C-alpha positions as CSV (number, residue, x, y, z in Angstrom):
1,M,79.9,65.9,12.0
2,E,78.4,63.2,14.1
3,N,74.8,62.2,13.6
4,P,72.8,63.6,16.6
5,N,70.4,60.8,16.2
6,F,73.2,58.4,17.2
7,F,73.6,60.2,20.5
8,D,69.9,60.2,21.2
9,E,69.6,56.5,20.4
10,Y,72.5,55.7,22.7
11,H,71.0,58.0,25.3
12,R,67.7,56.2,25.2
13,W,69.4,52.8,25.3
14,Y,71.4,53.9,28.3
15,Y,68.3,55.2,30.1
16,D,65.7,52.7,29.1
17,T,67.9,49.6,30.0
18,N,68.2,51.1,33.5
19,V,72.0,50.6,33.5
20,W,72.2,53.9,35.5
21,K,70.1,52.3,38.2
22,T,72.7,49.6,38.7
23,T,75.8,51.9,38.6
24,K,77.7,51.9,41.9
25,F,80.5,53.9,43.5
26,M,82.4,51.9,46.1
27,G,79.5,49.5,46.3
28,I,76.8,52.2,46.8
29,N,74.2,52.9,44.2
30,C,74.8,56.1,42.3
31,Q,72.0,56.7,39.9
32,K,73.6,59.0,37.4
33,S,75.3,58.9,34.0
34,V,78.9,57.9,34.3
35,S,79.9,60.5,31.7
36,D,78.2,63.2,33.9
37,M,80.1,61.9,36.9
38,W,83.3,62.2,35.0
39,N,82.4,65.8,34.1
40,Y,81.6,66.5,37.7
41,Q,85.0,65.6,38.9
42,E,86.6,67.8,36.2
43,I,84.3,70.7,37.3
44,I,85.3,70.1,41.0
45,F,89.0,70.1,40.1
46,E,88.8,73.3,38.1
47,L,86.3,75.2,40.3
48,K,87.8,74.0,43.6
49,P,84.6,74.6,45.5
50,S,84.6,74.8,49.3
51,L,81.1,73.5,49.5
52,I,79.1,71.1,47.4
53,V,75.3,71.0,47.9
54,E,73.5,67.9,46.5
55,V,69.7,68.1,46.5
56,G,68.6,64.5,46.3
57,T,70.7,62.0,48.2
58,A,69.0,58.7,47.3
59,C,71.4,55.9,48.3
60,G,74.3,58.2,48.8
61,G,76.8,56.9,46.1
62,S,77.2,60.4,44.5
63,A,77.6,62.1,47.9
64,L,80.5,59.8,48.7
65,Y,82.0,60.3,45.2
66,F,81.8,64.1,45.6
67,S,83.3,63.9,49.0
68,L,86.3,61.8,48.2
69,I,87.2,63.9,45.2
70,L,86.6,67.3,46.9
71,K,88.5,66.2,50.0
72,S,91.6,65.3,47.9
73,I,91.5,68.6,46.1
74,K,90.4,71.0,48.9
75,P,90.7,69.4,52.4
76,V,88.9,72.2,54.2
77,S,85.5,71.7,52.6
78,K,82.2,70.1,53.0
79,V,79.5,68.1,51.1
80,L,75.9,68.8,52.2
81,S,73.5,66.2,50.8
82,I,69.7,66.9,51.3
83,D,66.8,64.5,50.9
84,I,63.3,64.0,52.4
85,D,64.1,60.3,53.0
86,L,67.6,59.3,54.2
87,G,66.5,55.7,54.9
88,M,68.6,54.2,52.0
89,V,71.8,55.9,53.0
90,P,74.4,53.5,54.5
91,D,76.2,54.0,57.7
92,V,79.5,54.8,56.0
93,L,78.1,58.1,54.9
94,K,76.5,58.9,58.2
95,T,79.8,58.6,60.0
96,D,81.8,60.5,57.4
97,G,82.8,63.9,58.9
98,H,83.2,65.4,55.5
99,I,79.6,64.7,54.5
100,E,76.6,66.3,56.2
101,L,73.2,64.7,55.6
102,L,70.2,66.9,56.0
103,K,66.6,65.6,56.0
104,G,64.3,68.0,54.2
105,T,63.9,69.9,51.0
106,L,65.7,72.9,49.6
107,A,62.6,75.0,50.2
108,D,62.8,74.4,54.0
109,E,63.9,77.5,56.0
110,D,66.2,75.3,58.0
111,T,67.9,74.1,54.8
112,I,68.4,77.6,53.4
113,S,69.8,78.8,56.7
114,R,72.2,75.8,56.9
115,I,73.5,76.4,53.4
116,K,74.1,80.1,54.2
117,E,75.9,79.1,57.5
118,L,78.1,76.7,55.7
119,R,79.0,79.3,53.1
120,K,80.3,81.5,55.8
121,I,82.4,78.7,57.2
122,F,83.6,77.2,53.9
123,K,84.4,80.3,51.9
124,G,84.9,80.0,48.2
125,P,82.9,78.7,45.2
126,L,79.8,76.6,45.6
127,F,78.8,73.7,43.4
128,V,75.1,72.7,43.5
129,I,73.4,69.7,42.0
130,L,69.6,69.6,41.8
131,D,68.4,66.0,41.6
132,D,65.2,65.4,43.6
133,D,61.6,66.1,42.6
134,H,61.7,66.4,38.7
135,T,58.5,68.4,38.3
136,K,58.7,71.7,36.5
137,N,57.2,73.6,39.4
138,N,59.6,72.2,42.0
139,V,62.7,72.8,39.9
140,M,61.6,76.3,39.1
141,A,61.1,77.0,42.8
142,E,64.5,75.6,43.7
143,M,66.2,77.7,41.0
144,K,64.5,80.8,42.4
145,I,65.7,79.9,45.9
146,L,69.2,79.6,44.6
147,R,69.1,83.2,43.3
148,D,69.8,84.5,46.8
149,I,72.4,81.8,47.5
150,L,74.7,81.5,44.5
151,T,77.1,84.2,43.6
152,K,79.3,85.0,40.6
153,G,81.3,82.0,39.5
154,D,79.3,79.4,41.4
155,Y,78.2,76.3,39.4
156,L,74.8,74.7,39.1
157,V,73.8,71.5,37.5
158,V,70.1,70.8,37.0
159,E,69.8,67.0,36.4
160,D,67.2,65.0,34.6
161,S,66.3,67.6,32.1
162,N,66.5,64.7,29.6
163,I,63.0,63.5,30.6
164,N,59.8,64.5,28.9
165,G,61.2,63.6,25.6
166,H,64.6,65.2,25.8
167,P,65.1,62.5,24.6
168,V,63.7,60.0,27.3
169,L,60.4,59.5,29.1
170,P,58.3,61.4,26.5
171,A,55.1,61.0,28.6
172,W,56.6,62.5,31.8
173,G,55.1,66.0,31.4
174,D,56.8,69.3,32.1
175,G,59.9,68.8,34.1
176,P,63.4,70.1,34.7
177,M,64.0,71.1,31.0
178,E,60.9,73.2,30.9
179,A,61.8,74.8,34.3
180,I,65.3,75.7,33.0
181,E,63.9,77.2,29.8
182,E,61.3,79.3,31.6
183,Y,63.9,80.4,34.2
184,L,66.4,81.5,31.6
185,L,63.7,83.5,29.8
186,T,62.6,85.1,33.1
187,Y,66.1,85.8,34.4
188,P,68.3,85.9,31.3
189,G,71.3,87.4,33.0
190,D,71.6,84.9,35.8
191,Y,73.6,82.2,34.2
192,N,75.8,81.3,31.3
193,R,75.3,77.8,29.9
194,D,78.5,75.6,29.9
195,L,78.0,74.1,26.5
196,A,81.5,72.6,26.4
197,R,80.6,70.5,29.5
198,E,77.2,69.7,28.2
199,E,78.4,68.4,24.9
200,K,81.7,66.9,25.9
201,F,80.7,63.2,26.0
202,G,77.9,63.3,23.4
203,F,75.0,63.0,25.8
204,T,74.1,64.0,29.3
205,F,71.3,63.6,31.8
206,A,71.3,67.4,32.2
207,P,70.9,69.0,28.8
208,K,70.8,72.8,29.1
209,G,71.5,72.1,32.8
210,F,75.2,73.0,33.2
211,L,75.0,76.6,34.4
212,I,77.6,79.1,35.6
213,R,76.3,81.9,37.8
214,N,76.9,85.5,36.5
């Protein structure tokens, strides 16, 4: 069996060297682990969602990535990407009819209403990625909001649960990992963990964060 310390060491190297901050998709910054991104395209192919909701747009590289993959698998579909600041998003995303950019937070009533509207238009599974404010309270609040949005078979990824010493940024304080753990204790029947996805490439920026809605 592989030495788990090896994976943690590689994970810390990958994170602490900031290589993920210089990773680009079609020239646009995409601040994620490339192994997670490969997992995501496999999830999209198998799940065939009609709607992808990304909370945390940043520069938009991941939104474009999701859009191109989803469009090739399921043409009648949409990517909704949400952020409080869309100033770093290039024009190529703003003019892409398959991508809808929404300024705000998941907690905004307008955001919740828009997701529910899009679910009625684009019927089928939903894939959600949480990647914005990495504090425990925010992630917990977002997961609670999703209780009324996600239905059986939908897929949720809570990113950056690797911070606060899991195994990176040990001084961060309670973050996504602690939110996931508390949520699953509070609502134990809501999700099944997708351990096969989580463990497939040896490390992930979303430990315990690959979740399938029951």
